[in-house]
N, CA, C and O atoms as a GROMACS GRO file, in nm:
protein
  532
    1MET      N    1   2.068   7.192   3.581
    1MET     CA    2   1.960   7.099   3.551
    1MET      C    3   1.917   7.117   3.405
    1MET      O    4   1.893   7.229   3.359
    2THR      N    5   1.908   7.007   3.335
    2THR     CA    6   1.864   7.011   3.195
    2THR      C    7   1.716   6.971   3.188
    2THR      O    8   1.679   6.864   3.236
    3PRO      N    9   1.632   7.056   3.129
    3PRO     CA   10   1.491   7.020   3.113
    3PRO      C   11   1.476   6.894   3.028
    3PRO      O   12   1.557   6.868   2.939
    4ASP      N   13   1.371   6.816   3.054
    4ASP     CA   14   1.344   6.694   2.978
    4ASP      C   15   1.342   6.722   2.829
    4ASP      O   16   1.281   6.819   2.784
    5GLY      N   17   1.410   6.636   2.755
    5GLY     CA   18   1.405   6.643   2.610
    5GLY      C   19   1.494   6.748   2.546
    5GLY      O   20   1.494   6.763   2.424
    6LEU      N   21   1.569   6.820   2.626
    6LEU     CA   22   1.653   6.926   2.574
    6LEU      C   23   1.798   6.881   2.569
    6LEU      O   24   1.850   6.827   2.667
    7THR      N   25   1.864   6.903   2.457
    7THR     CA   26   2.007   6.877   2.443
    7THR      C   27   2.076   7.011   2.453
    7THR      O   28   2.044   7.103   2.378
    8ILE      N   29   2.171   7.023   2.544
    8ILE     CA   30   2.242   7.149   2.567
    8ILE      C   31   2.391   7.128   2.544
    8ILE      O   32   2.451   7.034   2.596
    9CYS      N   33   2.449   7.218   2.464
    9CYS     CA   34   2.591   7.210   2.428
    9CYS      C   35   2.661   7.339   2.466
    9CYS      O   36   2.612   7.448   2.434
   10PRO      N   37   2.776   7.330   2.535
   10PRO     CA   38   2.854   7.452   2.558
   10PRO      C   39   2.919   7.495   2.427
   10PRO      O   40   2.949   7.412   2.341
   11SER      N   41   2.940   7.624   2.412
   11SER     CA   42   3.003   7.675   2.290
   11SER      C   43   3.139   7.736   2.320
   11SER      O   44   3.160   7.798   2.424
   12ASP      N   45   3.230   7.716   2.227
   12ASP     CA   46   3.363   7.777   2.235
   12ASP      C   47   3.362   7.920   2.182
   12ASP      O   48   3.465   7.986   2.182
   13HIS      N   49   3.247   7.968   2.137
   13HIS     CA   50   3.234   8.099   2.074
   13HIS      C   51   3.132   8.183   2.150
   13HIS      O   52   3.057   8.133   2.234
   14GLY      N   53   3.130   8.312   2.119
   14GLY     CA   54   3.030   8.401   2.177
   14GLY      C   55   2.893   8.373   2.117
   14GLY      O   56   2.882   8.296   2.021
   15PRO      N   57   2.790   8.435   2.172
   15PRO     CA   58   2.654   8.408   2.125
   15PRO      C   59   2.629   8.441   1.978
   15PRO      O   60   2.569   8.361   1.907
   16LYS      N   61   2.674   8.556   1.931
   16LYS     CA   62   2.649   8.593   1.792
   16LYS      C   63   2.723   8.499   1.698
   16LYS      O   64   2.666   8.453   1.599
   17GLU      N   65   2.848   8.471   1.727
   17GLU     CA   66   2.926   8.383   1.640
   17GLU      C   67   2.867   8.241   1.642
   17GLU      O   68   2.861   8.176   1.538
   18THR      N   69   2.824   8.195   1.758
   18THR     CA   70   2.763   8.062   1.766
   18THR      C   71   2.639   8.056   1.678
   18THR      O   72   2.621   7.961   1.603
   19MET      N   73   2.552   8.157   1.688
   19MET     CA   74   2.431   8.157   1.606
   19MET      C   75   2.464   8.170   1.458
   19MET      O   76   2.403   8.101   1.376
   20ASP      N   77   2.557   8.255   1.424
   20ASP     CA   78   2.597   8.269   1.284
   20ASP      C   79   2.652   8.137   1.229
   20ASP      O   80   2.622   8.098   1.116
   21ARG      N   81   2.732   8.069   1.308
   21ARG     CA   82   2.788   7.940   1.268
   21ARG      C   83   2.676   7.835   1.254
   21ARG      O   84   2.680   7.751   1.164
   22LEU      N   85   2.579   7.840   1.343
   22LEU     CA   86   2.466   7.747   1.336
   22LEU      C   87   2.386   7.769   1.208
   22LEU      O   88   2.355   7.674   1.137
   23VAL      N   89   2.355   7.894   1.179
   23VAL     CA   90   2.280   7.926   1.057
   23VAL      C   91   2.357   7.878   0.934
   23VAL      O   92   2.297   7.823   0.842
   24ALA      N   93   2.487   7.899   0.932
   24ALA     CA   94   2.568   7.854   0.819
   24ALA      C   95   2.566   7.702   0.807
   24ALA      O   96   2.554   7.648   0.697
   25ALA      N   97   2.577   7.632   0.920
   25ALA     CA   98   2.576   7.486   0.919
   25ALA      C   99   2.441   7.431   0.872
   25ALA      O  100   2.436   7.333   0.799
   26VAL      N  101   2.334   7.495   0.914
   26VAL     CA  102   2.199   7.454   0.874
   26VAL      C  103   2.181   7.470   0.723
   26VAL      O  104   2.135   7.378   0.655
   27THR      N  105   2.216   7.586   0.671
   27THR     CA  106   2.194   7.612   0.529
   27THR      C  107   2.286   7.527   0.441
   27THR      O  108   2.247   7.486   0.332
   28THR      N  109   2.408   7.501   0.488
   28THR     CA  110   2.500   7.415   0.413
   28THR      C  111   2.442   7.275   0.394
   28THR      O  112   2.471   7.209   0.294
   29ARG      N  113   2.361   7.231   0.489
   29ARG     CA  114   2.302   7.098   0.482
   29ARG      C  115   2.166   7.096   0.411
   29ARG      O  116   2.094   6.996   0.416
   30GLY      N  117   2.132   7.206   0.346
   30GLY     CA  118   2.010   7.208   0.266
   30GLY      C  119   1.883   7.239   0.342
   30GLY      O  120   1.773   7.227   0.288
   31MET      N  121   1.897   7.278   0.468
   31MET     CA  122   1.779   7.317   0.544
   31MET      C  123   1.756   7.467   0.523
   31MET      O  124   1.846   7.541   0.484
   32THR      N  125   1.634   7.510   0.550
   32THR     CA  126   1.596   7.650   0.532
   32THR      C  127   1.581   7.717   0.668
   32THR      O  128   1.516   7.662   0.757
   33VAL      N  129   1.640   7.834   0.683
   33VAL     CA  130   1.620   7.915   0.803
   33VAL      C  131   1.491   7.994   0.780
   33VAL      O  132   1.482   8.071   0.685
   34LEU      N  133   1.394   7.974   0.868
   34LEU     CA  134   1.264   8.038   0.854
   34LEU      C  135   1.252   8.165   0.937
   34LEU      O  136   1.179   8.257   0.900
   35ALA      N  137   1.322   8.170   1.049
   35ALA     CA  138   1.318   8.289   1.135
   35ALA      C  139   1.436   8.288   1.229
   35ALA      O  140   1.486   8.183   1.270
   36ARG      N  141   1.478   8.408   1.262
   36ARG     CA  142   1.584   8.426   1.361
   36ARG      C  143   1.531   8.532   1.456
   36ARG      O  144   1.511   8.647   1.417
   37ILE      N  145   1.509   8.494   1.580
   37ILE     CA  146   1.442   8.580   1.677
   37ILE      C  147   1.540   8.620   1.787
   37ILE      O  148   1.592   8.536   1.860
   38ASP      N  149   1.564   8.750   1.797
   38ASP     CA  150   1.658   8.803   1.896
   38ASP      C  151   1.577   8.852   2.016
   38ASP      O  152   1.524   8.964   2.016
   39HIS      N  153   1.568   8.769   2.118
   39HIS     CA  154   1.490   8.803   2.238
   39HIS      C  155   1.551   8.922   2.313
   39HIS      O  156   1.478   9.004   2.368
   40ALA      N  157   1.684   8.932   2.314
   40ALA     CA  158   1.749   9.043   2.384
   40ALA      C  159   1.715   9.176   2.318
   40ALA      O  160   1.689   9.274   2.386
   41ALA      N  161   1.715   9.179   2.184
   41ALA     CA  162   1.678   9.302   2.113
   41ALA      C  163   1.532   9.338   2.139
   41ALA      O  164   1.499   9.456   2.153
   42ALA      N  165   1.446   9.238   2.144
   42ALA     CA  166   1.305   9.265   2.174
   42ALA      C  167   1.289   9.321   2.315
   42ALA      O  168   1.206   9.409   2.337
   43ALA      N  169   1.367   9.271   2.410
   43ALA     CA  170   1.360   9.320   2.547
   43ALA      C  171   1.398   9.468   2.553
   43ALA      O  172   1.334   9.548   2.623
   44VAL      N  173   1.503   9.504   2.480
   44VAL     CA  174   1.548   9.644   2.478
   44VAL      C  175   1.437   9.736   2.428
   44VAL      O  176   1.421   9.847   2.478
   45LYS      N  177   1.361   9.690   2.330
   45LYS     CA  178   1.254   9.772   2.272
   45LYS      C  179   1.145   9.806   2.373
   45LYS      O  180   1.072   9.904   2.355
   46VAL      N  181   1.133   9.727   2.480
   46VAL     CA  182   1.032   9.756   2.582
   46VAL      C  183   1.098   9.802   2.713
   46VAL      O  184   1.037   9.798   2.820
   47GLY      N  185   1.225   9.844   2.702
   47GLY     CA  186   1.294   9.900   2.817
   47GLY      C  187   1.343   9.797   2.918
   47GLY      O  188   1.362   9.829   3.036
   48MET      N  189   1.363   9.675   2.873
   48MET     CA  190   1.411   9.570   2.964
   48MET      C  191   1.547   9.520   2.918
   48MET      O  192   1.587   9.542   2.804
   49GLU      N  193   1.616   9.451   3.008
   49GLU     CA  194   1.747   9.395   2.976
   49GLU      C  195   1.739   9.243   2.974
   49GLU      O  196   1.667   9.182   3.053
   50LEU      N  197   1.814   9.185   2.883
   50LEU     CA  198   1.826   9.040   2.874
   50LEU      C  199   1.962   9.009   2.813
   50LEU      O  200   2.000   9.067   2.711
   51ARG      N  201   2.035   8.917   2.876
   51ARG     CA  202   2.161   8.874   2.817
   51ARG      C  203   2.134   8.820   2.676
   51ARG      O  204   2.020   8.785   2.646
   52PRO      N  205   2.234   8.812   2.591
   52PRO     CA  206   2.211   8.759   2.456
   52PRO      C  207   2.133   8.628   2.459
   52PRO      O  208   2.172   8.531   2.524
   53THR      N  209   2.021   8.627   2.387
   53THR     CA  210   1.930   8.513   2.381
   53THR      C  211   1.863   8.517   2.244
   53THR      O  212   1.789   8.610   2.214
   54GLU      N  213   1.890   8.415   2.163
   54GLU     CA  214   1.839   8.415   2.027
   54GLU      C  215   1.792   8.274   1.988
   54GLU      O  216   1.853   8.174   2.024
   55VAL      N  217   1.682   8.270   1.914
   55VAL     CA  218   1.625   8.144   1.865
   55VAL      C  219   1.625   8.146   1.714
   55VAL      O  220   1.598   8.249   1.652
   56VAL      N  221   1.655   8.032   1.654
   56VAL     CA  222   1.644   8.018   1.509
   56VAL      C  223   1.550   7.902   1.479
   56VAL      O  224   1.560   7.795   1.540
   57LEU      N  225   1.458   7.922   1.385
   57LEU     CA  226   1.367   7.817   1.337
   57LEU      C  227   1.416   7.774   1.200
   57LEU      O  228   1.444   7.857   1.114
   58PHE      N  229   1.427   7.643   1.181
   58PHE     CA  230   1.480   7.593   1.055
   58PHE      C  231   1.428   7.452   1.029
   58PHE      O  232   1.380   7.384   1.120
   59GLY      N  233   1.439   7.410   0.904
   59GLY     CA  234   1.398   7.274   0.875
   59GLY      C  235   1.398   7.244   0.727
   59GLY      O  236   1.440   7.324   0.643
   60ASN      N  237   1.350   7.125   0.698
   60ASN     CA  238   1.338   7.077   0.562
   60ASN      C  239   1.213   6.990   0.558
   60ASN      O  240   1.203   6.894   0.635
   61PRO      N  241   1.118   7.020   0.471
   61PRO     CA  242   0.994   6.941   0.466
   61PRO      C  243   1.019   6.791   0.446
   61PRO      O  244   0.938   6.709   0.489
   62ARG      N  245   1.129   6.755   0.382
   62ARG     CA  246   1.159   6.612   0.364
   62ARG      C  247   1.184   6.542   0.498
   62ARG      O  248   1.162   6.422   0.511
   63GLY      N  249   1.228   6.618   0.596
   63GLY     CA  250   1.253   6.560   0.728
   63GLY      C  251   1.132   6.565   0.820
   63GLY      O  252   1.105   6.468   0.891
   64GLY      N  253   1.061   6.675   0.818
   64GLY     CA  254   0.950   6.692   0.911
   64GLY      C  255   0.818   6.633   0.864
   64GLY      O  256   0.739   6.586   0.946
   65THR      N  257   0.794   6.634   0.734
   65THR     CA  258   0.666   6.586   0.683
   65THR      C  259   0.637   6.441   0.720
   65THR      O  260   0.525   6.411   0.761
   66PRO      N  261   0.734   6.348   0.708
   66PRO     CA  262   0.705   6.210   0.748
   66PRO      C  263   0.657   6.197   0.893
   66PRO      O  264   0.574   6.112   0.923
   67LEU      N  265   0.709   6.281   0.980
   67LEU     CA  266   0.665   6.277   1.120
   67LEU      C  267   0.522   6.330   1.134
   67LEU      O  268   0.443   6.274   1.210
   68MET      N  269   0.490   6.436   1.061
   68MET     CA  270   0.355   6.491   1.068
   68MET      C  271   0.255   6.401   0.998
   68MET      O  272   0.136   6.403   1.030
   69GLN      N  273   0.301   6.321   0.903
   69GLN     CA  274   0.212   6.224   0.839
   69GLN      C  275   0.170   6.116   0.937
   69GLN      O  276   0.060   6.060   0.926
   70VAL      N  277   0.255   6.086   1.033
   70VAL     CA  278   0.223   5.987   1.136
   70VAL      C  279   0.130   6.048   1.240
   70VAL      O  280   0.027   5.990   1.275
   71VAL      N  281   0.166   6.166   1.289
   71VAL     CA  282   0.085   6.237   1.390
   71VAL      C  283   0.096   6.386   1.359
   71VAL      O  284   0.202   6.447   1.377
   72GLN      N  285  -0.014   6.444   1.314
   72GLN     CA  286  -0.010   6.584   1.272
   72GLN      C  287   0.021   6.682   1.385
   72GLN      O  288   0.066   6.793   1.358
   73THR      N  289  -0.001   6.643   1.509
   73THR     CA  290   0.031   6.734   1.619
   73THR      C  291   0.181   6.762   1.628
   73THR      O  292   0.222   6.857   1.695
   74MET      N  293   0.264   6.680   1.562
   74MET     CA  294   0.408   6.709   1.557
   74MET      C  295   0.432   6.848   1.498
   74MET      O  296   0.535   6.909   1.525
   75GLY      N  297   0.338   6.897   1.420
   75GLY     CA  298   0.352   7.028   1.357
   75GLY      C  299   0.367   7.142   1.456
   75GLY      O  300   0.420   7.247   1.419
   76ILE      N  301   0.323   7.125   1.580
   76ILE     CA  302   0.340   7.230   1.680
   76ILE      C  303   0.487   7.244   1.721
   76ILE      O  304   0.530   7.350   1.766
   77ASP      N  305   0.563   7.136   1.705
   77ASP     CA  306   0.705   7.136   1.743
   77ASP      C  307   0.799   7.142   1.622
   77ASP      O  308   0.921   7.138   1.638
   78LEU      N  309   0.743   7.152   1.504
   78LEU     CA  310   0.823   7.166   1.382
   78LEU      C  311   0.784   7.297   1.316
   78LEU      O  312   0.668   7.335   1.326
   79PRO      N  313   0.871   7.367   1.251
   79PRO     CA  314   1.007   7.328   1.221
   79PRO      C  315   1.094   7.320   1.347
   79PRO      O  316   1.053   7.361   1.456
   80LEU      N  317   1.212   7.268   1.328
   80LEU     CA  318   1.306   7.258   1.439
   80LEU      C  319   1.346   7.398   1.484
   80LEU      O  320   1.332   7.496   1.411
   81LYS      N  321   1.397   7.405   1.605
   81LYS     CA  322   1.447   7.532   1.655
   81LYS      C  323   1.566   7.508   1.746
   81LYS      O  324   1.581   7.402   1.806
   82ALA      N  325   1.648   7.609   1.756
   82ALA     CA  326   1.763   7.604   1.845
   82ALA      C  327   1.772   7.738   1.918
   82ALA      O  328   1.739   7.843   1.863
   83LEU      N  329   1.819   7.731   2.040
   83LEU     CA  330   1.835   7.848   2.125
   83LEU      C  331   1.983   7.867   2.154
   83LEU      O  332   2.053   7.772   2.188
   84VAL      N  333   2.031   7.990   2.140
   84VAL     CA  334   2.167   8.025   2.180
   84VAL      C  335   2.154   8.135   2.284
   84VAL      O  336   2.082   8.232   2.263
   85TRP      N  337   2.225   8.119   2.395
   85TRP     CA  338   2.219   8.221   2.499
   85TRP      C  339   2.351   8.230   2.573
   85TRP      O  340   2.436   8.141   2.566
   86GLN      N  341   2.365   8.342   2.644
   86GLN     CA  342   2.482   8.364   2.727
   86GLN      C  343   2.436   8.365   2.872
   86GLN      O  344   2.345   8.439   2.908
   87ASP      N  345   2.500   8.283   2.953
   87ASP     CA  346   2.459   8.275   3.093
   87ASP      C  347   2.519   8.389   3.176
   87ASP      O  348   2.594   8.472   3.124
   88GLU      N  349   2.485   8.391   3.304
   88GLU     CA  350   2.528   8.499   3.392
   88GLU      C  351   2.680   8.505   3.408
   88GLU      O  352   2.734   8.609   3.446
   89GLY      N  353   2.750   8.394   3.380
   89GLY     CA  354   2.896   8.392   3.388
   89GLY      C  355   2.964   8.426   3.257
   89GLY      O  356   3.087   8.426   3.250
   90GLY      N  357   2.886   8.454   3.153
   90GLY     CA  358   2.943   8.490   3.024
   90GLY      C  359   2.965   8.372   2.930
   90GLY      O  360   3.018   8.390   2.820
   91LYS      N  361   2.927   8.252   2.972
   91LYS     CA  362   2.942   8.131   2.890
   91LYS      C  363   2.827   8.124   2.790
   91LYS      O  364   2.713   8.155   2.823
   92THR      N  365   2.859   8.081   2.668
   92THR     CA  366   2.757   8.067   2.563
   92THR      C  367   2.714   7.921   2.552
   92THR      O  368   2.796   7.830   2.563
   93TRP      N  369   2.585   7.901   2.530
   93TRP     CA  370   2.524   7.769   2.520
   93TRP      C  371   2.434   7.760   2.399
   93TRP      O  372   2.379   7.861   2.353
   94LEU      N  373   2.418   7.639   2.348
   94LEU     CA  374   2.324   7.611   2.239
   94LEU      C  375   2.237   7.495   2.285
   94LEU      O  376   2.287   7.397   2.339
   95ALA      N  377   2.107   7.507   2.263
   95ALA     CA  378   2.015   7.400   2.303
   95ALA      C  379   1.914   7.374   2.192
   95ALA      O  380   1.877   7.464   2.116
   96TYR      N  381   1.869   7.249   2.185
   96TYR     CA  382   1.764   7.211   2.090
   96TYR      C  383   1.687   7.093   2.147
   96TYR      O  384   1.736   7.019   2.233
   97ASN      N  385   1.564   7.076   2.098
   97ASN     CA  386   1.480   6.964   2.141
   97ASN      C  387   1.526   6.835   2.075
   97ASN      O  388   1.553   6.832   1.955
   98ASP      N  389   1.536   6.729   2.153
   98ASP     CA  390   1.570   6.597   2.101
   98ASP      C  391   1.452   6.546   2.018
   98ASP      O  392   1.341   6.534   2.071
   99PRO      N  393   1.472   6.517   1.890
   99PRO     CA  394   1.362   6.472   1.806
   99PRO      C  395   1.290   6.348   1.860
   99PRO      O  396   1.168   6.336   1.845
  100LYS      N  397   1.362   6.257   1.923
  100LYS     CA  398   1.298   6.137   1.978
  100LYS      C  399   1.208   6.174   2.096
  100LYS      O  400   1.104   6.112   2.116
  101TRP      N  401   1.248   6.273   2.172
  101TRP     CA  402   1.165   6.320   2.282
  101TRP      C  403   1.037   6.384   2.226
  101TRP      O  404   0.928   6.363   2.279
  102LEU      N  405   1.052   6.462   2.119
  102LEU     CA  406   0.934   6.523   2.056
  102LEU      C  407   0.840   6.414   2.004
  102LEU      O  408   0.718   6.423   2.022
  103ALA      N  409   0.896   6.313   1.939
  103ALA     CA  410   0.813   6.205   1.885
  103ALA      C  411   0.742   6.131   1.998
  103ALA      O  412   0.625   6.094   1.985
  104LYS      N  413   0.811   6.108   2.108
  104LYS     CA  414   0.748   6.042   2.223
  104LYS      C  415   0.635   6.129   2.277
  104LYS      O  416   0.528   6.078   2.312
  105ARG      N  417   0.657   6.258   2.284
  105ARG     CA  418   0.555   6.352   2.332
  105ARG      C  419   0.426   6.341   2.252
  105ARG      O  420   0.316   6.353   2.306
  106HIS      N  421   0.440   6.316   2.120
  106HIS     CA  422   0.325   6.310   2.031
  106HIS      C  423   0.284   6.166   1.998
  106HIS      O  424   0.198   6.144   1.912
  107ASP      N  425   0.344   6.070   2.065
  107ASP     CA  426   0.317   5.929   2.039
  107ASP      C  427   0.339   5.896   1.891
  107ASP      O  428   0.256   5.832   1.826
  108ALA      N  429   0.454   5.942   1.841
  108ALA     CA  430   0.488   5.923   1.699
  108ALA      C  431   0.616   5.842   1.683
  108ALA      O  432   0.694   5.867   1.591
  109LEU      N  433   0.638   5.748   1.771
  109LEU     CA  434   0.762   5.669   1.764
  109LEU      C  435   0.754   5.553   1.665
  109LEU      O  436   0.856   5.512   1.610
  110VAL      N  437   0.636   5.500   1.643
  110VAL     CA  438   0.621   5.382   1.557
  110VAL      C  439   0.632   5.424   1.410
  110VAL      O  440   0.560   5.512   1.362
  111GLY      N  441   0.725   5.360   1.340
  111GLY     CA  442   0.741   5.384   1.197
  111GLY      C  443   0.818   5.511   1.162
  111GLY      O  444   0.819   5.551   1.045
  112THR      N  445   0.880   5.574   1.260
  112THR     CA  446   0.950   5.699   1.233
  112THR      C  447   1.100   5.690   1.262
  112THR      O  448   1.169   5.792   1.266
  113ASP      N  449   1.150   5.570   1.281
  113ASP     CA  450   1.292   5.552   1.319
  113ASP      C  451   1.387   5.620   1.221
  113ASP      O  452   1.479   5.691   1.262
  114HIS      N  453   1.364   5.600   1.091
  114HIS     CA  454   1.455   5.656   0.991
  114HIS      C  455   1.453   5.809   0.996
  114HIS      O  456   1.559   5.873   1.000
  115ALA      N  457   1.335   5.868   0.997
  115ALA     CA  458   1.324   6.015   1.001
  115ALA      C  459   1.382   6.072   1.129
  115ALA      O  460   1.452   6.173   1.125
  116LEU      N  461   1.354   6.008   1.242
  116LEU     CA  462   1.406   6.056   1.369
  116LEU      C  463   1.557   6.043   1.376
  116LEU      O  464   1.626   6.131   1.428
  117GLY      N  465   1.610   5.933   1.324
  117GLY     CA  466   1.754   5.913   1.324
  117GLY      C  467   1.825   6.018   1.241
  117GLY      O  468   1.926   6.075   1.283
  118ALA      N  469   1.772   6.044   1.122
  118ALA     CA  470   1.832   6.144   1.034
  118ALA      C  471   1.826   6.283   1.097
  118ALA      O  472   1.922   6.359   1.090
  119MET      N  473   1.712   6.316   1.159
  119MET     CA  474   1.695   6.446   1.222
  119MET      C  475   1.789   6.461   1.341
  119MET      O  476   1.850   6.566   1.360
  120THR      N  477   1.801   6.356   1.421
  120THR     CA  478   1.889   6.358   1.538
  120THR      C  479   2.034   6.377   1.494
  120THR      O  480   2.107   6.457   1.553
  121ASP      N  481   2.075   6.302   1.393
  121ASP     CA  482   2.213   6.314   1.343
  121ASP      C  483   2.240   6.453   1.287
  121ASP      O  484   2.347   6.509   1.310
  122ALA      N  485   2.145   6.508   1.213
  122ALA     CA  486   2.163   6.641   1.155
  122ALA      C  487   2.175   6.748   1.264
  122ALA      O  488   2.260   6.837   1.255
  123LEU      N  489   2.091   6.738   1.365
  123LEU     CA  490   2.098   6.835   1.474
  123LEU      C  491   2.230   6.827   1.549
  123LEU      O  492   2.290   6.929   1.581
  124ALA      N  493   2.276   6.706   1.576
  124ALA     CA  494   2.404   6.689   1.645
  124ALA      C  495   2.518   6.747   1.562
  124ALA      O  496   2.608   6.810   1.616
  125ALA      N  497   2.513   6.726   1.430
  125ALA     CA  498   2.618   6.775   1.343
  125ALA      C  499   2.621   6.928   1.337
  125ALA      O  500   2.728   6.988   1.346
  126VAL      N  501   2.505   6.991   1.322
  126VAL     CA  502   2.503   7.137   1.314
  126VAL      C  503   2.540   7.199   1.448
  126VAL      O  504   2.606   7.303   1.453
  127ALA      N  505   2.498   7.137   1.557
  127ALA     CA  506   2.534   7.188   1.690
  127ALA      C  507   2.685   7.180   1.711
  127ALA      O  508   2.746   7.274   1.763
  128LYS      N  509   2.745   7.070   1.671
  128LYS     CA  510   2.890   7.053   1.685
  128LYS      C  511   2.963   7.158   1.602
  128LYS      O  512   3.058   7.220   1.650
  129GLU      N  513   2.918   7.176   1.479
  129GLU     CA  514   2.982   7.273   1.392
  129GLU      C  515   2.969   7.415   1.446
  129GLU      O  516   3.060   7.496   1.432
  130ALA      N  517   2.856   7.445   1.508
  130ALA     CA  518   2.832   7.580   1.561
  130ALA      C  519   2.911   7.609   1.688
  130ALA      O  520   2.949   7.723   1.712
  131THR      N  521   2.934   7.506   1.769
  131THR     CA  522   2.988   7.529   1.902
  131THR      C  523   3.136   7.499   1.920
  131THR      O  524   3.199   7.555   2.010
  132GLU      N  525   3.192   7.413   1.838
  132GLU     CA  526   3.330   7.373   1.858
  132GLU      C  527   3.426   7.460   1.779
  132GLU      O  528   3.395   7.508   1.671
  133ALA      N  529   3.545   7.477   1.837
  133ALA     CA  530   3.648   7.560   1.772
  133ALA      C  531   3.703   7.492   1.648
  133ALA      O  532   3.791   7.548   1.582
   0.00000   0.00000   0.00000
């Protein structure tokens, strides 16, 4: 089951390689990586186990600012983020929020077609680059 608004892609690579490829794809396109959060490493620090699970926050003010100019609450969902994890069967996945779903959540669909289209295309491209062989 896919949660509403989430795009999930299977990866041909392991979790670390998928995330490394994603970070490279993001930076190649002029976006900035703001944080890389390793949930599995954090779990170990408190004596718990978690399969590889990592989130990266990234973006470009040229893409996100127009959306926040329409509805500032979009700022809670920006910058963009992507999740890479390994499931119980050892398969690696990459997921990200659909920008149009985020805009609908904040009632920011009017006048944002260009920004949403560019953001959607960029996310699809970096996800493809990160996950495909």
